[in-house]
C-alpha positions, 0 to 999 in steps of 0.5 A: 431177443435173438442173439443177432439183435443183441449183437446188432444193438451193441454193435450200434452201442459202440459205434455211437459212442465212438462217434461221440467220443471222436466228436467230442475230440474234433470240438476241441480243435486248437491252433498252436504255433511253435517257434523252432531252434535246433541243430541238424546234421545233413548231407552236403555235396560240396566239396567232393566227396559228400559228407555229413555237417551239423548246423543251427536251424531255427523256424517255426511250426503250425499245428491245427487240429486236435491231440488225436490228429493235427495238420502241421506246416513247417518252415525252417532255415539252416545255416552251417560253415565248415572249414578245411584248412588243408585245402584251403576251402571254406563251404557255407550252406544255406537251405530253406525248407517247407514241410507238411505233415500230420502229427498225433500226440499221446498223453502219458500225464496231465502234464507230458505227452508223447508225439509222432509225426510224418509228412514231406518237406521241400528244400532248396538252398545254396553252398558258397565254396571259397577256394584259395579266396575265390568265392563260387556259389552252387545252387542246390535244386528243389528236392522234396523228401519224406520225414518222420519224427518223434518227441516230448511235450512237457506242458507247464501252463494251459496254453504253453508247453516245451517240446523236444524232438528228433526228426528223420528226413531221407535224403536223395542219396537214399540216407537220412538227415537228422534234426534234432529241435527244441520249441516252445507251443503257444496254444490259441483257443477253439477255432 
C-alpha cells in the first residue's frame, strides 16, 4: 500500500471519528432555563457629567444546545437609584435588555464547568431625574451593543446547576459596562 493510500485511509478514519463524536454530542441537545439575579455597573448619562452606577438586575436566560455549543436568549431588567444631596437631585434609572448569543461550556470535572459566552444585546429604558422636587423623564434610546463573558457552573444534580458569571458589555461611549450574575439552571430533557 502506498503512503498516499495510507494517508487517505487514516484521514477518512479521523474524519469519520470526528463526525461520530460530533453527532453524539448533538444528540444530547438540551433546553436549559436560568433565572438570573445580580448587580450591574453601567454608565448613566443623567445628571451630567456621565458616571457609573451600580444597580440590581434580574431576569432569565434560555439555552438550547449542547455543552459544546448552545444558543442563548436572555432578558433582564436593571434598576438603580442615585441621590445627589448637594445638588438636590435624585436619579432613578430603569433599563430593559434582550440579548442573543452563543455559549460553550468546558467540563472541568463531573460537577464543575467553565463557560464563555458572546453575542449582542439590545437595551432601552428611561431615567427619571427629580430636581428640587420636580420630576423629568428622559427616554434612553434603543441601543444594540456586543457582549462577552465567562463564568463557572457548579452542578449539584443531574438537572440543576448554580452559575456565577461576569459579562462585559461595550457601551456607546466605547467603554465597558459589567454585569455580575448568579443563576440557577434547570435542564429539561432531550429535545
